PLY file of the C-alpha trace (Angstrom):
ply
format ascii 1.0
element vertex 353
property float x
property float y
property float z
element edge 352
property int vertex1
property int vertex2
end_header
0.00 0.00 0.00
1.36 3.39 -1.03
0.17 6.33 1.07
0.90 9.96 0.25
2.12 12.33 2.92
-0.95 14.50 2.33
-3.23 11.53 3.02
-1.33 10.68 6.19
-1.16 14.30 7.36
-4.87 14.83 6.81
-5.59 11.63 8.69
-3.58 12.59 11.80
-4.17 16.34 11.70
-0.59 17.22 10.74
1.09 19.62 8.34
3.34 18.50 5.47
6.71 20.21 5.19
8.11 19.09 1.86
6.49 17.16 -0.96
2.86 16.28 -0.14
2.83 13.75 -3.01
5.74 11.74 -1.59
4.55 8.20 -0.81
5.54 5.59 1.77
4.63 1.92 1.97
5.91 0.97 5.42
6.79 2.40 8.83
10.06 1.87 10.70
12.26 3.04 13.57
14.21 6.20 12.76
17.60 4.46 13.00
16.53 1.62 10.69
14.17 3.35 8.25
14.84 3.10 4.51
13.66 4.93 1.43
9.92 4.49 0.99
9.30 4.27 4.74
7.79 6.65 7.28
9.44 7.10 10.66
8.85 9.31 13.70
10.74 11.46 16.20
9.29 12.37 19.56
12.13 11.82 22.07
15.18 14.10 22.16
17.43 11.07 22.76
16.65 9.94 19.19
17.28 13.31 17.54
20.83 12.20 16.73
19.39 9.82 14.12
17.65 12.61 12.22
20.88 13.49 10.42
21.41 9.94 9.13
17.96 8.40 8.67
17.17 7.18 5.16
13.41 7.48 5.65
11.35 9.23 2.99
9.42 11.14 5.65
9.43 11.82 9.38
6.54 12.41 11.74
7.98 15.14 13.93
6.86 17.53 16.66
7.23 21.32 16.22
10.12 21.74 18.70
12.62 19.68 16.69
14.93 21.31 14.17
14.08 20.33 10.58
17.54 21.09 9.23
17.60 18.41 6.50
15.83 20.20 3.69
15.83 17.12 1.45
13.71 15.25 4.01
9.94 15.41 4.05
8.18 15.98 7.35
4.72 15.68 8.80
4.65 18.11 11.69
2.23 16.97 14.37
1.85 17.65 18.09
2.24 14.00 19.16
4.24 11.96 16.62
4.04 8.77 18.69
0.24 8.84 18.85
0.05 9.81 15.18
2.24 6.86 14.17
0.09 4.42 16.14
-3.00 5.80 14.43
-1.40 5.29 11.01
-0.26 1.76 11.87
-3.71 0.75 13.12
-5.48 2.13 10.07
-3.04 1.26 7.28
-0.58 -1.39 8.46
-2.42 -3.58 10.94
-1.98 -6.83 9.03
-5.19 -8.77 8.44
-5.31 -12.21 10.01
-4.65 -15.00 7.54
-7.86 -16.78 8.45
-11.40 -16.72 7.19
-14.54 -18.67 7.88
-14.74 -21.76 10.07
-12.17 -24.47 9.44
-13.65 -27.92 8.87
-11.35 -29.41 11.53
-12.91 -27.27 14.29
-15.09 -29.14 16.80
-18.13 -27.02 17.63
-20.90 -28.37 19.82
-24.36 -28.15 18.29
-25.60 -26.09 21.23
-22.96 -23.38 20.77
-24.18 -20.05 19.40
-21.80 -18.57 16.83
-22.29 -14.92 15.78
-21.90 -13.27 12.42
-18.54 -13.09 10.65
-16.79 -15.27 13.24
-13.49 -16.84 12.17
-12.41 -20.15 13.71
-9.09 -21.84 12.94
-7.89 -25.42 12.76
-8.57 -27.84 15.62
-10.44 -25.30 17.72
-12.80 -26.84 20.30
-15.95 -24.96 21.29
-17.96 -26.90 23.88
-21.62 -27.04 24.81
-23.45 -23.91 25.88
-20.84 -21.50 24.50
-21.69 -18.23 22.78
-19.26 -16.41 20.46
-20.01 -12.81 19.49
-19.90 -11.24 16.04
-16.56 -10.58 14.31
-14.51 -12.58 16.81
-11.44 -14.43 15.56
-10.24 -17.63 17.24
-6.90 -19.05 16.10
-5.79 -22.67 15.77
-5.82 -25.18 18.63
-7.69 -23.01 21.10
-9.93 -24.95 23.50
-13.05 -23.38 24.98
-14.93 -25.46 27.55
-18.62 -25.48 28.50
-20.75 -22.36 28.87
-18.07 -19.82 28.00
-19.35 -16.47 26.69
-17.14 -14.41 24.37
-18.21 -10.96 23.16
-17.87 -9.28 19.79
-14.69 -8.25 18.04
-12.38 -10.28 20.25
-9.13 -11.85 19.08
-7.89 -15.12 20.57
-4.55 -16.44 19.36
-3.26 -20.01 19.14
-3.32 -22.58 21.95
-5.37 -20.52 24.38
-7.37 -22.46 26.99
-10.59 -21.00 28.37
-12.21 -23.13 31.02
-15.88 -23.61 31.78
-18.26 -20.77 32.69
-15.79 -17.94 32.04
-16.96 -14.68 30.49
-14.89 -12.74 27.92
-16.03 -9.25 26.91
-15.93 -7.29 23.67
-12.70 -6.37 21.88
-10.59 -8.56 24.14
-7.19 -9.80 22.92
-5.70 -12.99 24.38
-2.25 -14.06 23.19
-0.92 -17.57 22.69
-0.73 -20.18 25.45
-2.64 -18.13 27.99
-4.98 -19.98 30.35
-8.21 -18.44 31.58
-9.99 -20.15 34.45
-7.43 -22.65 35.69
-8.03 -23.81 39.27
-6.99 -21.42 41.99
-4.24 -22.55 44.36
-6.49 -23.57 47.22
-5.65 -26.30 49.77
-6.45 -27.01 53.42
-4.22 -29.23 55.60
-5.94 -32.03 57.48
-5.01 -33.44 60.89
-2.23 -35.49 59.27
-0.69 -32.45 57.63
-1.87 -33.55 54.19
-3.07 -30.80 51.87
-6.56 -31.38 50.55
-7.82 -29.51 47.50
-10.49 -26.84 47.99
-12.95 -26.99 45.06
-12.65 -23.96 42.79
-16.18 -23.50 41.49
-16.17 -19.82 40.50
-15.18 -18.32 37.16
-13.15 -15.59 35.48
-14.61 -12.42 33.96
-12.57 -10.40 31.45
-14.38 -7.14 30.75
-14.24 -5.18 27.48
-10.96 -4.00 25.92
-8.73 -6.22 28.06
-5.48 -7.52 26.53
-3.54 -10.44 27.98
-0.05 -11.37 26.79
1.23 -14.87 26.17
1.54 -17.44 28.97
-0.67 -15.50 31.36
-2.58 -17.50 33.99
-5.81 -16.11 35.40
-7.18 -18.50 38.02
-10.89 -19.06 38.50
-12.38 -18.00 41.81
-13.01 -20.48 44.59
-16.44 -18.85 44.87
-17.69 -15.92 42.80
-15.42 -14.42 40.14
-11.87 -13.40 39.44
-12.38 -10.11 37.59
-10.12 -8.27 35.15
-11.94 -5.02 34.54
-12.30 -2.85 31.46
-9.19 -1.68 29.68
-6.65 -3.68 31.71
-3.45 -4.59 29.84
-1.35 -7.49 31.12
2.09 -8.46 29.83
3.49 -11.98 29.27
4.07 -14.44 32.12
1.79 -12.82 34.67
-0.05 -14.79 37.36
-3.44 -13.59 38.63
-4.66 -15.79 41.48
-8.20 -16.75 42.47
-10.70 -14.05 43.48
-8.40 -11.17 42.49
-10.15 -8.03 41.25
-8.04 -5.82 38.94
-9.41 -2.30 38.43
-10.02 -0.52 35.13
-7.12 0.61 32.96
-4.45 -0.95 35.14
-1.31 -2.24 33.42
1.04 -5.01 34.59
4.48 -5.83 33.21
5.94 -9.30 32.76
6.35 -11.77 35.63
4.09 -9.84 37.97
2.23 -12.02 40.46
-0.94 -11.14 42.37
-1.92 -13.50 45.18
-5.47 -14.52 45.99
-8.35 -12.26 47.00
-6.35 -9.07 46.45
-8.17 -6.02 45.11
-6.24 -3.74 42.74
-7.54 -0.24 42.00
-7.94 1.71 38.77
-5.12 3.15 36.65
-2.35 1.33 38.50
1.00 0.46 36.93
3.00 -2.57 38.06
6.62 -2.97 36.96
8.17 -6.28 35.95
8.52 -8.99 38.61
6.48 -7.04 41.13
4.49 -9.13 43.55
1.50 -8.57 45.80
0.56 -10.80 48.74
-2.97 -12.08 49.20
-5.98 -10.45 50.85
-4.72 -6.85 50.59
-6.00 -3.77 48.79
-4.11 -1.62 46.31
-5.68 1.80 45.81
-6.19 3.72 42.58
-3.18 5.18 40.71
-0.56 3.16 42.59
2.70 2.58 40.72
5.00 -0.30 41.69
8.58 -0.26 40.45
10.19 -3.41 39.09
10.63 -6.19 41.69
8.61 -4.33 44.30
7.05 -6.63 46.92
3.78 -5.59 48.55
3.11 -7.18 51.95
0.26 -4.97 53.17
-2.43 -2.72 51.71
-1.30 0.39 49.81
-4.26 2.73 49.54
-2.43 6.02 48.97
-1.83 6.92 45.29
1.81 7.26 44.33
4.99 5.36 43.51
6.46 2.54 45.57
9.74 0.61 45.41
11.57 -2.20 47.15
10.74 -5.03 49.51
8.69 -4.50 51.48
7.19 -1.75 49.34
8.03 1.79 50.46
7.10 5.19 49.09
9.62 6.01 46.41
11.33 8.90 48.24
11.84 6.78 51.35
13.07 3.85 49.25
15.58 6.04 47.41
16.94 7.50 50.66
17.35 4.03 52.11
19.07 2.86 48.95
21.48 5.80 49.16
22.35 4.83 52.75
22.85 1.19 51.72
25.26 2.25 48.97
27.18 4.30 51.55
27.46 1.46 54.09
31.19 0.85 53.35
31.88 4.54 54.04
29.73 4.49 57.16
31.54 1.35 58.34
34.93 2.99 57.91
33.76 6.12 59.75
32.38 4.03 62.62
35.63 2.08 62.82
37.65 5.34 63.00
35.31 6.74 65.64
35.61 3.56 67.72
39.39 3.81 67.53
39.29 7.47 68.61
36.92 6.67 71.47
39.13 3.80 72.59
42.16 6.10 72.46
40.37 8.78 74.50
39.20 6.21 77.04
42.77 4.98 77.41
44.07 8.51 77.94
41.35 9.24 80.50
42.15 6.01 82.31
45.87 6.81 82.36
45.19 10.37 83.56
42.95 9.08 86.32
45.59 6.57 87.40
48.32 9.20 87.49
46.23 11.51 89.69
45.53 8.65 92.06
49.24 8.05 92.53
0 1
1 2
2 3
3 4
4 5
5 6
6 7
7 8
8 9
9 10
10 11
11 12
12 13
13 14
14 15
15 16
16 17
17 18
18 19
19 20
20 21
21 22
22 23
23 24
24 25
25 26
26 27
27 28
28 29
29 30
30 31
31 32
32 33
33 34
34 35
35 36
36 37
37 38
38 39
39 40
40 41
41 42
42 43
43 44
44 45
45 46
46 47
47 48
48 49
49 50
50 51
51 52
52 53
53 54
54 55
55 56
56 57
57 58
58 59
59 60
60 61
61 62
62 63
63 64
64 65
65 66
66 67
67 68
68 69
69 70
70 71
71 72
72 73
73 74
74 75
75 76
76 77
77 78
78 79
79 80
80 81
81 82
82 83
83 84
84 85
85 86
86 87
87 88
88 89
89 90
90 91
91 92
92 93
93 94
94 95
95 96
96 97
97 98
98 99
99 100
100 101
101 102
102 103
103 104
104 105
105 106
106 107
107 108
108 109
109 110
110 111
111 112
112 113
113 114
114 115
115 116
116 117
117 118
118 119
119 120
120 121
121 122
122 123
123 124
124 125
125 126
126 127
127 128
128 129
129 130
130 131
131 132
132 133
133 134
134 135
135 136
136 137
137 138
138 139
139 140
140 141
141 142
142 143
143 144
144 145
145 146
146 147
147 148
148 149
149 150
150 151
151 152
152 153
153 154
154 155
155 156
156 157
157 158
158 159
159 160
160 161
161 162
162 163
163 164
164 165
165 166
166 167
167 168
168 169
169 170
170 171
171 172
172 173
173 174
174 175
175 176
176 177
177 178
178 179
179 180
180 181
181 182
182 183
183 184
184 185
185 186
186 187
187 188
188 189
189 190
190 191
191 192
192 193
193 194
194 195
195 196
196 197
197 198
198 199
199 200
200 201
201 202
202 203
203 204
204 205
205 206
206 207
207 208
208 209
209 210
210 211
211 212
212 213
213 214
214 215
215 216
216 217
217 218
218 219
219 220
220 221
221 222
222 223
223 224
224 225
225 226
226 227
227 228
228 229
229 230
230 231
231 232
232 233
233 234
234 235
235 236
236 237
237 238
238 239
239 240
240 241
241 242
242 243
243 244
244 245
245 246
246 247
247 248
248 249
249 250
250 251
251 252
252 253
253 254
254 255
255 256
256 257
257 258
258 259
259 260
260 261
261 262
262 263
263 264
264 265
265 266
266 267
267 268
268 269
269 270
270 271
271 272
272 273
273 274
274 275
275 276
276 277
277 278
278 279
279 280
280 281
281 282
282 283
283 284
284 285
285 286
286 287
287 288
288 289
289 290
290 291
291 292
292 293
293 294
294 295
295 296
296 297
297 298
298 299
299 300
300 301
301 302
302 303
303 304
304 305
305 306
306 307
307 308
308 309
309 310
310 311
311 312
312 313
313 314
314 315
315 316
316 317
317 318
318 319
319 320
320 321
321 322
322 323
323 324
324 325
325 326
326 327
327 328
328 329
329 330
330 331
331 332
332 333
333 334
334 335
335 336
336 337
337 338
338 339
339 340
340 341
341 342
342 343
343 344
344 345
345 346
346 347
347 348
348 349
349 350
350 351
351 352
């Protein structure tokens, strides 16, 4: 697809500086872009590449110097957002699937909406309902009474267990498991752990996206809920009866233990962890590898283990880095004190004589 700069500029509300009839057929990073490609510049740390990029055009914000007169520019307030808009509209590759593959196993009681695409070896069990325009890739297994809304995208090898509810425009990446049993056991008098039945479900509300190899456990009773607009990275564990608030994002290898409630618009860094039965308030940000051991209801940023407000954590870290210096100072002070004590003792002895 060849797109003119004028078409792109009109689409994103930008202004062409250069040849409006120049075309591009792909988008690329500024350091890698070639002739015939559109790139973008929105961070000053990447401005160094402007002098060497081979792109045919650059989405650029007004504050950057447009010194290369042979380059074409689309000046726009937010180049990053503009590029995403162009990618979604012009370069979001269509899925190489159509219709319902003959190898799919679909129970006669399942209700399949309009324009649904189902790949090879997909299993859709009894009582399921699949909304319009949903795409389900190869080898996905959907057990009894699962409801999936419209416009959702489910990639290969996803497992969705019985009675779970998936909203509209949800994206689930490969090898993710929705509705696996929660980790629930009770020890008996012999110290043996006996399984607690996990008879609840999982609810993914609209516009949720889950990365690959995510596990969202079904509730013991009731529902594990991932609310509207939540985005979850690869390799994240959400335990039974967790409730994740709207528009929260979680980076890879985050783990949330059972019955924890997470607020709206939170951001969890990679490998952060939250213990069970606590509450995280709205707009809480956890840095990478932060460990939460008690409720954090105050909005703000937290770091470390156990989690501390970021300013406190940074001060403590500074002191930890200075421990060798502190140790040397303490050693010198101890030597001085010992020397003074010796002198005082000797002076006292001499007066006694």
